[in-house]
C-alpha positions in Angstrom: 27.7 -55.5 -75.3 28.4 -58.6 -73.9 26.6 -61.5 -75.4 24.4 -63.6 -72.7 24.8 -67.3 -72.4 23.1 -69.4 -69.7 26.5 -71.8 -69.3 28.8 -69.1 -69.2 27.1 -66.3 -66.4 28.0 -62.6 -66.0 27.7 -60.6 -62.8 25.2 -57.8 -63.4 24.9 -54.9 -61.3 21.4 -53.1 -62.9 18.7 -53.4 -60.9 20.6 -54.4 -57.7 18.4 -52.3 -54.9 21.0 -53.3 -52.3 23.8 -51.8 -54.6 22.3 -48.7 -55.1 22.1 -48.4 -51.4 25.8 -49.1 -51.8 26.3 -46.7 -53.5 24.6 -43.7 -51.2 26.8 -44.9 -48.6 30.1 -44.5 -50.2 29.0 -41.5 -50.9 28.6 -40.6 -47.7 31.6 -41.7 -46.6 33.5 -39.5 -49.3 31.2 -36.5 -47.8 32.5 -37.5 -44.6 35.8 -37.9 -45.5 36.6 -35.0 -47.1 35.7 -32.4 -44.5 33.1 -30.9 -45.9 30.2 -32.8 -44.8 27.8 -29.3 -44.4 28.4 -28.0 -47.9 28.5 -31.3 -49.2 25.3 -32.1 -48.0 23.5 -28.8 -49.3 24.9 -29.8 -52.8 23.4 -33.2 -52.2 20.5 -31.7 -51.1 19.8 -29.4 -54.3 20.6 -32.6 -56.3 18.3 -34.7 -54.9 15.3 -32.1 -55.4 16.2 -31.4 -58.9 16.0 -34.9 -59.6 13.0 -35.2 -58.0 11.5 -32.3 -60.1 12.7 -33.8 -63.3 11.7 -37.3 -62.3 8.1 -37.1 -63.9 9.7 -36.2 -67.2 12.9 -38.2 -67.3 12.4 -41.1 -65.1 16.0 -42.2 -65.3 17.1 -39.2 -62.8 15.2 -40.7 -59.8 18.0 -42.9 -58.7 20.6 -39.8 -58.3 17.8 -38.6 -56.0 18.1 -41.6 -53.8 22.0 -41.8 -53.6 22.0 -38.1 -52.6 19.4 -38.7 -49.8 21.4 -41.8 -48.9 24.7 -40.2 -48.7 23.5 -37.4 -46.8 21.6 -39.4 -44.1 25.1 -42.0 -44.1 27.5 -38.9 -44.0 25.8 -37.4 -41.3 25.6 -41.0 -39.1 29.3 -41.3 -39.5 29.5 -38.1 -38.0 27.4 -38.6 -34.9 28.6 -42.2 -34.6 32.3 -40.2 -34.7 31.7 -38.3 -31.7 32.7 -40.5 -28.9 35.9 -41.1 -30.6 36.6 -37.4 -31.7 35.0 -36.0 -27.9 37.5 -37.6 -25.9 40.2 -35.9 -24.4 44.0 -37.1 -25.5 44.7 -38.5 -22.1 42.8 -38.9 -18.6 43.4 -40.8 -15.6 40.1 -42.5 -14.2 40.0 -43.7 -10.8 38.2 -46.9 -9.5 36.0 -47.0 -12.3 34.2 -50.2 -13.4 35.9 -52.3 -16.1 34.7 -55.4 -17.5 37.3 -57.6 -19.4 35.7 -59.4 -22.2 38.6 -61.7 -23.7 42.2 -61.7 -24.6 42.8 -60.0 -28.5 45.3 -62.2 -30.4 48.5 -61.5 -31.5 51.8 -63.1 -31.9 54.4 -65.1 -29.4 55.9 -62.2 -29.1 53.8 -59.8 -28.4 52.4 -58.3 -25.2 48.7 -59.5 -24.5 45.8 -57.3 -24.7 42.3 -57.5 -23.8 39.3 -56.5 -25.5 37.3 -54.6 -22.6 34.4 -52.1 -21.3 34.6 -49.1 -19.1 32.3 -47.3 -17.6 33.0 -43.7 -17.4 32.3 -40.9 -14.5 29.1 -39.9 -16.8 27.7 -43.2 -16.9 28.5 -44.2 -20.7 30.2 -47.5 -21.1 33.2 -47.4 -23.9 34.9 -50.5 -25.8 38.4 -49.8 -25.2 41.8 -52.2 -25.8 43.1 -52.9 -22.6 46.6 -53.2 -21.7 48.1 -54.4 -18.5 51.7 -54.5 -17.3 50.7 -58.0 -15.6 49.1 -60.5 -16.8 45.2 -60.9 -16.0 44.3 -64.3 -15.1 40.9 -64.5 -15.3 40.4 -63.0 -18.6 37.0 -64.4 -20.2 34.1 -62.2 -19.1 35.1 -60.7 -15.6 34.4 -57.7 -13.8 36.4 -55.4 -11.7 37.1 -51.8 -10.2 40.3 -50.4 -11.9 42.3 -47.2 -12.1 43.5 -46.4 -15.7 44.6 -44.3 -17.9 42.7 -43.6 -20.8 43.7 -41.9 -24.3 42.4 -41.4 -27.3 42.8 -43.5 -29.9 44.1 -40.3 -32.3 47.5 -40.5 -30.2 48.6 -43.4 -31.7 51.2 -42.8 -34.0 50.4 -45.5 -36.7 47.9 -44.5 -38.5 47.0 -47.4 -39.9 46.5 -49.3 -36.3 44.5 -46.6 -35.5 41.9 -47.1 -38.3 42.0 -51.2 -37.8 41.2 -50.6 -34.0 38.1 -47.7 -35.2 36.9 -50.4 -37.8 36.7 -53.1 -34.6 34.4 -51.1 -32.5 37.7 -49.8 -30.0 36.8 -46.1 -28.8 40.0 -45.7 -27.0 42.8 -47.2 -25.6 43.9 -47.9 -21.7 46.9 -48.7 -19.7 45.9 -50.2 -16.1 47.6 -48.9 -13.2 45.6 -50.9 -10.3 43.0 -54.1 -10.7 40.7 -54.5 -7.5 37.8 -56.9 -7.0 38.0 -59.2 -10.0 35.5 -61.6 -10.7 33.8 -63.5 -13.2 30.7 -61.9 -14.4 27.6 -62.6 -13.7 26.3 -62.8 -17.1 29.4 -62.9 -19.2 28.7 -62.7 -22.7 28.2 -65.6 -25.3 31.4 -64.3 -26.8 33.9 -64.6 -23.9 32.2 -67.9 -22.9 33.2 -69.3 -26.3 36.4 -68.0 -26.2 36.9 -69.4 -22.5 36.2 -72.8 -24.2 38.5 -72.1 -27.4 41.8 -71.3 -24.7 40.1 -75.0 -22.7 40.1 -76.8 -25.8 44.2 -75.4 -26.6 45.1 -76.3 -22.8 43.7 -79.9 -23.0 45.2 -80.1 -26.5 48.7 -78.9 -25.4 48.8 -81.3 -22.5 48.1 -84.3 -24.7 50.4 -83.0 -27.7 53.4 -81.8 -26.0 55.5 -84.6 -26.7 54.4 -85.6 -30.0 54.4 -81.9 -31.4 56.6 -78.8 -31.2 55.5 -75.4 -30.3 55.7 -74.2 -33.2 53.3 -76.8 -35.1 51.1 -76.4 -32.0 50.7 -72.6 -32.6 50.3 -73.2 -36.4 47.4 -76.2 -35.6 45.6 -73.5 -33.2 46.3 -70.6 -35.6 44.8 -72.7 -38.9 41.8 -74.0 -37.3 40.7 -71.8 -33.9 42.3 -68.5 -35.0 44.3 -68.4 -31.9 47.9 -66.9 -33.3 49.4 -66.2 -29.3 51.6 -69.4 -29.8 52.7 -68.4 -33.3 56.0 -66.7 -33.6 56.3 -63.7 -35.7 59.1 -65.0 -37.9 56.0 -67.7 -39.3 53.8 -65.4 -39.8 56.6 -63.2 -42.0 57.1 -66.5 -43.7 53.4 -67.0 -45.1 53.1 -63.9 -45.8 56.5 -63.7 -47.7 54.7 -66.4 -50.1 51.8 -64.8 -50.4 49.7 -67.1 -47.9 49.0 -64.7 -45.3 45.5 -65.1 -45.9 45.6 -68.6 -44.4 46.5 -67.8 -40.8 43.7 -65.2 -40.3 40.0 -67.4 -39.8 38.1 -66.4 -42.8 35.5 -67.8 -45.3 37.9 -70.1 -46.6 38.3 -71.6 -42.9 34.0 -71.5 -42.7 33.8 -72.9 -46.0 35.9 -75.9 -45.0 33.4 -75.9 -41.2 30.5 -75.6 -43.6 31.8 -78.7 -45.6 32.5 -80.7 -42.3 29.4 -80.4 -40.6 27.2 -81.1 -43.4 29.0 -84.5 -43.5 28.5 -85.1 -40.3 24.8 -83.8 -40.2 24.4 -85.4 -43.6 24.8 -88.7 -42.2 21.6 -88.6 -39.9 19.3 -86.4 -41.4 20.2 -87.2 -44.9 16.3 -87.2 -46.3 15.5 -84.0 -48.4 12.6 -83.6 -46.4 15.3 -83.0 -43.4 17.1 -80.3 -45.6 15.8 -77.2 -43.5 17.1 -79.2 -40.3 20.0 -79.2 -41.8 20.6 -75.7 -42.8 19.4 -74.6 -39.5 21.9 -76.9 -37.4 25.0 -75.3 -40.1 24.1 -72.2 -39.3 24.2 -72.4 -35.9 27.5 -74.2 -35.6 29.3 -71.1 -37.9 27.8 -68.9 -35.7 29.6 -70.7 -32.4 32.6 -71.4 -34.7 32.8 -67.1 -35.6 32.6 -66.4 -32.1 34.9 -68.9 -30.8 37.7 -67.6 -33.2 37.2 -64.2 -32.2 34.6 -62.8 -34.8 37.0 -61.1 -37.1 35.7 -58.7 -39.7 36.7 -61.2 -42.7 35.1 -64.0 -40.6 31.7 -62.0 -40.1 31.6 -61.5 -43.8 31.7 -65.0 -44.4 29.2 -65.6 -41.7 27.1 -63.1 -43.2 26.8 -64.2 -46.6 26.7 -67.9 -45.7 23.4 -66.8 -43.2 21.7 -65.0 -46.3 22.7 -67.8 -48.4 21.1 -70.4 -46.3 18.1 -68.2 -45.6 17.6 -67.9 -49.5 17.7 -72.0 -49.1 15.1 -72.0 -46.6 12.8 -70.0 -48.4 13.4 -71.7 -51.8 14.7 -68.6 -53.6 17.9 -68.1 -55.1 20.6 -65.7 -54.2 22.1 -63.2 -56.8 26.0 -62.7 -55.7 26.0 -58.9 -56.4 22.8 -58.4 -53.7 24.1 -60.8 -51.2 27.9 -58.8 -51.3 25.7 -55.4 -50.7 23.8 -56.7 -48.3 26.8 -57.9 -46.1 28.6 -54.7 -46.7 25.6 -52.6 -45.5 25.5 -54.8 -42.5 28.3 -54.0 -41.7 28.3 -50.1 -42.4 25.2 -50.0 -40.1 26.9 -51.7 -37.1 30.0 -49.8 -37.7 30.1 -46.8 -40.3 33.9 -46.8 -40.4 34.1 -50.6 -41.1 35.7 -49.5 -44.8 38.9 -48.7 -42.0 39.8 -52.5 -41.8 41.8 -53.6 -44.4 40.8 -57.1 -43.9 37.3 -56.2 -44.6 38.1 -55.1 -47.8 40.7 -57.6 -48.7 37.8 -60.2 -47.7 35.2 -58.3 -50.0 37.6 -57.6 -53.1 38.8 -61.2 -53.2 35.0 -62.3 -53.6 34.2 -60.0 -55.9 37.1 -60.9 -57.8 35.8 -64.7 -57.4 32.1 -64.0 -58.1 33.4 -61.9 -61.8 36.6 -63.9 -63.0 35.7 -67.5 -61.5 32.9 -68.6 -64.1 34.9 -67.1 -66.6 38.2 -68.9 -66.0 36.3 -72.2 -65.2 35.1 -72.6 -68.7 38.4 -71.3 -70.4 40.5 -73.9 -68.4 38.5 -76.9 -68.5 40.3 -80.2 -69.0 38.7 -83.1 -68.9 40.6 -85.4 -66.1 39.7 -84.6 -62.9 42.9 -84.8 -61.4 43.7 -81.7 -63.7 40.2 -80.0 -63.4 41.0 -80.1 -59.3 44.2 -77.9 -60.5 42.5 -75.7 -62.4 39.9 -74.9 -60.0 42.6 -74.1 -57.5 44.9 -71.5 -60.0 41.0 -70.0 -61.4 40.4 -69.2 -57.4 43.6 -68.3 -56.7 43.8 -65.9 -59.7 40.1 -64.7 -60.0 40.7 -63.9 -56.1 44.1 -62.1 -56.5 42.7 -60.1 -59.0 40.4 -58.7 -56.8 42.8 -58.7 -53.8 45.8 -57.0 -56.0 44.9 -53.2 -55.7 44.1 -53.2 -51.7 47.6 -55.0 -51.1 49.3 -52.1 -53.2 47.1 -49.6 -52.0 48.0 -50.7 -47.8 51.2 -52.0 -48.1 52.8 -51.1 -51.1 53.7 -54.7 -51.8 51.8 -57.9 -53.5 53.2 -61.3 -54.0 53.1 -63.1 -57.2 54.1 -66.4 -56.0 50.3 -67.4 -54.9 49.9 -69.5 -58.2 52.4 -71.9 -57.4 51.9 -71.9 -53.1 48.2 -71.8 -53.2 48.6 -75.6 -54.7 50.5 -77.1 -51.8 49.1 -74.8 -48.9 45.3 -75.3 -50.0 46.0 -79.2 -50.0 47.9 -79.5 -46.9 45.4 -76.8 -45.0 42.6 -78.5 -46.8 43.6 -81.7 -44.7 44.7 -80.2 -41.3 42.3 -77.8 -40.5 39.3 -80.4 -40.5 41.6 -83.2 -38.8 42.7 -80.4 -36.3 38.6 -79.7 -35.5 37.7 -83.4 -35.2 40.9 -84.5 -33.0 39.6 -81.1 -30.3 36.4 -82.6 -30.5 37.7 -86.5 -30.1 40.0 -85.1 -26.9 36.3 -83.0 -25.2 34.9 -86.4 -25.7 37.1 -89.3 -24.9 40.0 -87.7 -23.2 42.7 -88.5 -25.0 44.1 -88.7 -29.0 45.2 -91.8 -30.9 49.2 -91.7 -31.4 48.8 -91.8 -35.3 46.3 -89.0 -34.9 49.1 -86.6 -33.1 52.1 -88.1 -35.5 49.6 -87.1 -39.0 49.4 -83.3 -37.8 52.6 -83.1 -36.6 53.7 -84.1 -39.9 50.9 -81.7 -42.0 52.1 -78.5 -39.8 55.8 -79.3 -40.5 54.8 -79.9 -44.2 53.1 -76.7 -44.1 56.3 -74.3 -42.5 58.3 -76.4 -45.2 56.5 -75.4 -48.0 56.0 -72.0 -47.3 59.8 -71.7 -46.5 60.1 -73.1 -50.0 57.9 -70.0 -51.6 59.6 -67.2 -49.8 61.4 -64.2 -51.6 64.7 -66.1 -50.7 63.8 -69.2 -52.8 61.5 -69.1 -55.0 59.1 -66.0 -54.1 58.4 -62.9 -56.2 57.0 -59.5 -54.9 55.9 -56.8 -56.8 56.7 -52.9 -54.8 54.2 -50.3 -56.2 52.0 -47.9 -54.1 48.8 -47.3 -55.2 46.6 -44.2 -54.4 42.8 -43.7 -54.8 42.6 -42.7 -58.5 44.8 -45.8 -59.0 42.5 -48.0 -57.5 39.3 -46.9 -59.0 41.1 -47.0 -62.7 42.1 -50.8 -61.8 39.0 -52.0 -60.9 37.0 -50.2 -63.9 39.8 -51.8 -66.3 39.4 -55.0 -64.7 35.5 -54.6 -64.9 35.9 -53.9 -68.7 38.0 -56.8 -69.0 35.6 -59.5 -67.4 32.9 -58.0 -69.8 35.8 -58.7 -72.9 36.4 -62.0 -71.8 33.2 -63.1 -71.4 32.1 -61.9 -74.7 34.7 -63.8 -76.2 34.0 -66.9 -74.4 30.8 -67.0 -75.3 31.5 -66.6 -79.3 33.9 -69.8 -78.4 30.5 -71.6 -76.9 28.4 -70.4 -79.9 31.3 -71.4 -82.4 31.3 -75.4 -80.4 27.6 -75.4 -81.1 27.5 -74.6 -84.1 30.1 -77.0 -84.8 28.5 -79.9 -83.3 25.3 -79.1 -85.0 26.7 -79.5 -88.2 29.0 -82.8 -87.1 25.7 -84.2 -86.2 24.1 -83.2 -89.3 27.4 -84.6 -91.3 26.9 -88.2 -89.7 23.2 -88.4 -90.1 
């Protein structure tokens, strides 16, 4: 067993109710995906009854009862939620039905614009669909209309990965518009549509202000990094970021939310700096994070970060400590309760695995690589965070894409530094432009310089230059073995570092005794 040390924390999974519930849900996922839901439920039911009967004699067997019960319940819950998806015909034409167009879906500069929409079926049921139109829909933020469209089930999509992605995002079907009648704004559009419209207004105003100073590709990069809008980002530039191992920076996630957290904390702290105002600070910060998440499209990774921030800030409001295992398990449970097929989302899996890697390995690496100089410590922290996150996401990348970049160690340092300046500066620019109606020329020049620098750095670390890619394909067994080995390695590393710390303390005591 690994040694315990107050200065070298270790992630523990024992006596964590949320983690046990999560294990039960994973068992339910296996039950549902196996196709043997009924007979699997019978077997798990027998295990639960046996565990109940033996629990008085063998108390340690009681968790198996709850795991079996949760697995059965979640398996049937998944079956129930899958019915609207599975029961749809492969293709059907709906004549003059009610439709709500919520907002455009972010893609790339070359891709066709699609819309998140809701359509009312003849039986009165509303379905969330990915809508495609031959012509651009002008008023596409919180509008309603009468439409004639082709509705097709997601199982007709050739790409299994894209089909699973749409299911994980809550889409039930896809639609192709033939005719659109009586397009008008909704009386009460959802807040997500309003914030997406506000984001588009910010982009439009910035475009008018920066059109001369910043080229379109650089503006597209600024919008993608700060507002999550990739509609002006060329596909070639996205590929360049992926090749350099820093594609995660383009998708608004916990990193971006952390920058917003720091920026809002800094601004609010100037006015509510006293300790007794801390609860007001936390509430305002949380409100800012919620608005930013909705405005940037509420991607799965961003919602994950928002939920974790909400629970962490709630713990601060109640003056209670937060446990990383409980925190991450609760977030996943919320996702699975809202959408039992959230596990299809590669973004969620990458986000959660990266956080797991950081929670598990970062404290160990920080104790191992602990230089005394501040500037060296900053570099060591970036390398430690990058390495910890990569340990977590590495098998997911190989299982999903069959390739993973090994150039993250040297590409992340300049990219984190540049984006750490560019993102808050861009957000402040949008704020200044909204208040004063214009931006200083020096601010536009600085944003242009940062965007061009980021493009140059990512180009430098592509596989054609100094990047390294590993090509392999993991299956489920390899994935499980990898995480088991990674966990055991963290325990061994923890024990080694604890012994190092103990030896240092003993050495200091001997030296202090010799001096006396």
